[in-house]
N, C-alpha and C positions, 0 to 999 in steps of 0.2 A: 225497921227500915233502918239498916246502917249509913250513915252521914259518908257520902264522897268526899274527902278530902282531896281537892286539887293539887297536883303536883306542883312544885317549883318552878319558876321560868329559868331558864337556861339561861345565865347571863353570857352576852356578844363578846366575843373578842373585843369591839371596842369601846366595851363596857370595861371589858377586864384592863383594858389601858387607862382606859381616863382614870380608872381605880388607882392605878400605878402613877400616872400622874399628880391625881390631887395629894398622894403620900408622899410624892419627893419633895424636898427640899432644894435640889440641883438636879433638875433634868438638862440634856442635851441633845442634839439632834444630830445623825451623821445622816447626810443624803447622798444619792449616787443618781446617774444619766436617768434611772425609772420616773424620778420627782419629777422630769420637765415633757416626757412622753406624752403626757394630757396637754401640753403646749404645742405638741406638733413638730418635737425636737426626737428624731430615733433614738433610740439606746445605742448601744456598740457593740454586742453578740449577738440579738437575736437572729436567726438564721433566715436569709435571703430578705431583711429589713434592716438587721443594725448597720452603723456606720461601716465594722471593719469586716463585715461580710465581703464586699468584692474588692478589697483593697488591703494592701500590706502596708501596717500603718509605719514600721521602719522604712517604708520605701516613699512617705510622702509626708508623715507628722512627727519625726524625729530629728534631733538637733544636728547629726549628721546628713541628712537629707537638706535641710536648709540651707546648710553648708556647702554640702557636693553640689546641688540644684535648685540653687532659690526659687527660678521659674519653673520648674516643678511641685516645689512646695505650694508656692501660691496660688498655683492652677488647681491645685485640692483645698485650699483655705481660703480664698480670695472667694468663693460662692458660700462659704461657711460662712464669712460674716456678713455675706449679706442676708442670708437665710437665718441666722441667731439674731442680728439687728432687728428683725421683724416680730421676733417672738412675744409674748408676752405670758405674765406670771398666770398660772391656773388656781382653782382654788388649795389643792396642795400646800403650794409657794403663801397661799395669803393666810391658811390655815396657821403655819407655822409662825408666821408674824402676829395673829390672833393670841397663839399662846405665850410667844415674848411681851406681847404689850400689857398681856394679862398677869403677869409675873410667874407663869405656868412654865417657863421656857428661859434656861440661862443663856444659849447661844446655839448656833447653827454650825457644823463644820460641812463644807460642800467640797464633794471632787470636782463638781460642774465648773464650766469656765462663760455659763450662759447667763449672767447676771442678774438672773430671775429673781432669786432671793433679795436682793437687795432692791430691787423695781416693785418688790411685794413691800417692802416697808420692815425686811428684818435688820434690826440695828446690830444686833452681837454677830458678826459672820467672818469664819473664815474659810479663806477660798486657797483650798491645799494644792490645787494646781492650776492657778493665778484665775486670770480673768482675760476676756476678750475688749471688755472697757478700754484696756488701752494698749498701745503698742510702741516700741524703743528702738531707737538707733542703736545698732550694735556697737559703734565706734565714737559717739561723742554724747549718748543719751538721751537726746530728746525726745521726749514723751509725746505721744500721739492719743487723741481720743479716739474712739470708734469711727465716730463721721469725720474723722479725718483723712484715714489711711485710704479711701479711694482716691483720692488727690496727688498721693505720692505713687502710684504704679507707673513705670517708665513705658515707652513700647514694646519692652520683652516681655514687661506682666509680672516684674518685680518692684516691691515698694522701695523706695530709695527716699533718705534722709535730701529735708530740702534745706539744710543748712552746710551737712558734708557728703562727700560720696557713700557713706556709710550705708549698711543693708539694714532694713526696718524688721524687726520678727513683733509678733504679736507676744504679751506679757502672758504666755501660757506655760505652763511647762510641757514641756514636748518629749517624747520619748526618748532617753539617754540624757536626760537632764536630771539634775538633784532638788526636789523640793525645797521651796523655800523653808530656812533652816525656823526662824522665828514662828513661819504660822502651824508647825505641823510642832512643834514644840509647845504651842499655844494649846492646840488640840489633844496633844497629850497629854497637859495638866488637866484641861477640861474633863476630856474622858476617865483618867483617874478618881479624878472630886467628883465623878456624877453618882447619885444615887439613880437614877435611870438615863439609861442609853436609848434616842429610839433609833431603829436605822431605816432608811424610807428610800425605797429604789436603790437597793444597793446591793450586786453580787456579794460584796464581801470578799472579792477575790484578788483587791489589787493594794498590793501594799505600798506605803505603810499604813493607809488610813483604815485598811480592812483587818489591822492587828489593835484597833482603838477599842471593839467592842470587850476584848480579852483585858485590858487594863482594867475595864469597868467592873467589870467582872470578878477578877483579882483581888479589887479590893473594896469587895462585897455587895457592889450596886446589882442594879439588873437592865438585863435588857430585852427591850423589844423590837421587834421587825415588822416592817410593814412593807413589805416586794412581793409581786410576783415569782413564782419559782423557788427552787429550794436556795439556802445560804450555808455555809459551813457553821454557823452559830444557830442554827434553827435547833437543836438539841437544848442548847444551853440558854433558849430564849423563853424569858416568862410566857409572853407572848407572842402567835406570829398572828398576822394580817396578810391573806396574800390576795387582795381583791386589787380594784382600781385603786392606785393611791388618793386620788383626788375624794373618791366616795371614801374609801377607808376612814380620812384624815376627818370627815365632815362628819361622819357617825360619831368620831370621837370628841370633837367639839360638843356635838348635840350632846353625847351624853354626860359630859362635862356639867351642861347649864348654863 
């Protein structure tokens, strides 16, 4: 009787990514809004659910809107401050902090402003769109922590500096503003030097951050994608994981042992 030989087990996408991480001497993560969805923060473009589904961002979240009508700007941003201030890191944020602690991740470049990577313990963090952690007076430069901003609102619902009459603006990059030069240059350096870039929860449609994977590829590195839905880099990616980001990254950690 002929002996039956079992077919080799199919390597899962999580195992493939774990192998790439294990071989890489320099791995960088690029994260977008999707990594914070499991923390209860909606993304930007999901129909009916995304932040921009029912509002024009240029009307409420642009630098022109802030200057033209700060009252309307804060009508939009003030509730977001309250909502984001209560959110906590989810297992996807923690997984990246764990990889960094184990020496398997050099840095996290994030498009998010929600502070959750830092709260999870990530040390080498480049926030290319700024952070809600602080707000600053546009006149005198006085900086306020997130927990101090609420006390600055006047009767019109506008945050005003308590030292001078200047308007207070969140230290985030609004539509129409340039990204902080030092942050985006550091992100580009990391991308160009990475043997592996893991893109997590990003549609890879918002530039210049969306161009970072191309820098890694151009310099001979690999790109892995962990996000739901298609991205422009799917065909060039060495592996694509399209399930829940927290579950996927936990599976990668388990595969690493």
